[in-house]
N, C-alpha and C positions, 0 to 999 in steps of 0.2 A: 418213715417214708411217706410222703404226701401221696393222698389217694389219686390225685390228678396224674402222677407221674407213672403209675402201674400200668405195665404192658401185658396184655393189649387193653387198649384206653376203652371206655365204656361206650364210645360212639360205635365200635365194632358190633355192638347189640344191634344196631341199625341193619346191619347185613342179615342177620336172622329175620327180621321184621321184614325186610326186602325180598327175601326169598320166599317167604310166607305170602306176602301181598302178590307177588308175581305168580303163584301157584294158585291164588284164589282167582287172580283175573284169567288165568288160563283154564282153571277149572269152569268159571262161568261162561267164557267164550266158548269152550268146547261143548259144553252140554247145549247152550243156546243153539249153536250152529248145527249141531247133529239132531237135536229135537225138532229143530224148524225143518231140517231137510227130510227128516223121517215124515213128518205131517205133510210136508209140500209134496213129497213123492207119491203119496196114495193117489190111485186113479179114482176120480170123481165121475158121478153121473148123476142124472136128474130123473126121478121117478114120481109118478108111475109112467111106464113106457118101456121101450126097448132101447139097448145101447150095445153096439159092438166094442168089444174090448179085446186088447191084445194081452196075454199072459206070458211074459218072458221067461218065466223060470216053473219048473214043476214043483208042486208041493202044496203046502196049506196056505190059504188065503182067508183073510179074517175080514168081513164087510161090518163098516161102521156107519150108523146113522148119525150125520152130522147135523144136529139140530140147530147149529149155528155155524154158519159157513160163508164162503165167499168164492164165487165161481163165474168165469167171464166177467167179472167186474161188477156182478150183482151180488148184493146180499141176501141171505136164506136165513130166516129166523122162523122157528117153529116150536111147538111144545116139545118137552124133553121126552115125554112118554109117547111111545109108538106101540101101536097094536094092530093087527090085522095085515100087516105087509106078507105079501106071499111072492117070493121070487123063484125063478128057475134059471137055470145055466145050461146051455147046449154049445156043444163042439160045432164050431163051422164048418170044420174039415169032414167028421165023421157023422154029424148031427146027433150023436149020443148025449144024453140027458146026464148031467154032473149031479151026484148027490148034494144037496144043502142040508146043514143041520145047524142047531144052536151052538154057539161058540164055546169050546172046551173050558175058556177062562172068560170072565166078565172084565173087559178093560174099559177105561174110559179115559179120554183127554181133554185137556183145556189148555190151548197154546197158540198164541199169535192170532187171536180173534176167531179161532176154530173150536168148537166144542162137539165131541163125538162119543158115543157109546157101542161097543160091540153089540151086534145082532145077530150075525149069521157067519157060517164058515164052510168052506168047501176045500176039496183038493183035488189038483188036476195031475194027470200022468205025464202030459205032454204039453210044452209051451205052444201057442199059437192063438189063432183068432176064436173068440167065444161070444155068444150073444146072451147077454142078460136081460131078462124080462122081469119086470116087478110090476105089481099092482096093490092097490092101497084101496079099502073101502071108501077113503074121502079122496076123490079126484084132486081136489086142492086142499091145502095147499102142495104145491110141488115141492119134494123134499131132495136133500142131498144125500147120496150114499158114497161112502168112500171104502176103498178096498186096497189092502197091502199084504205082500208076502212075508212071512215070517216076522210080523211087526213085533210080536213079544221078544223074540230073540235079539232083535236089532235094538229093541228099547233097553231090556236088561244089558247087552253089551255096551251101550252107549254110558249107561248109569256107572258100570263097573269101571270103565276106562276114567270116566270122570272122577270118581271117587279115588282111584288110584293115583290121579294126578294131585287132587287135594290132599290127600294124606301122605303122599311123598314129599309134597312142599312143607307140610306142617311137621314131619319127621327131621327133614334136612334143617328147617329152620330151629327146631329144638335142640337138634344136635349141635349146630352151630353156636346157639345162645349158651348150652351147657358147657362145651369146650372152653368158650370166652370166660364164663364164670369160673372154672375150675382153674384156669390159668392165672386168672385175677387172684384167687385165692391162694395158689402157689406162690405167686409173687408176693403176696402180703405176708406170708409166713417167712419168706426169705429176708424181707425187707426189715 
């Protein structure tokens, strides 16, 4: 029997490759879109100084020092190491001071022209308006702080879903390729 006439034909291996390539594209698109959204959705303030911030959810917030950032179409770039930053957060409603501590995890990101490292962490019981006040021994340069709610959970969730997309497409692609291979081997034995 001629190898060219065996069903399924070799060209069907292209289906396995196509499934894998589509999965890779979806993986990249999902990862880029969600990481970009995660970084873009951080609340940014310029310090030293005071800023009123609205926190929509109770829970833990991480404050990042963005040593490379863009805010209001202005580029901010400063040295990566930051020492001497002192911040306080007060509830605008009750006036109570919110405890701030070092972050429980060291986080760092470099994405879409922004680079940041976690420097502080705080927890709020109630959503609402808060005043963030920060000072730094050096009045200049002004620096950008970015804060996000449950940042690590959202980051891990994004990575897990992206990996499921990638591994699923790889598994389906391999399963298709193996099925074609074994069908062709069966046809060769019969022929």
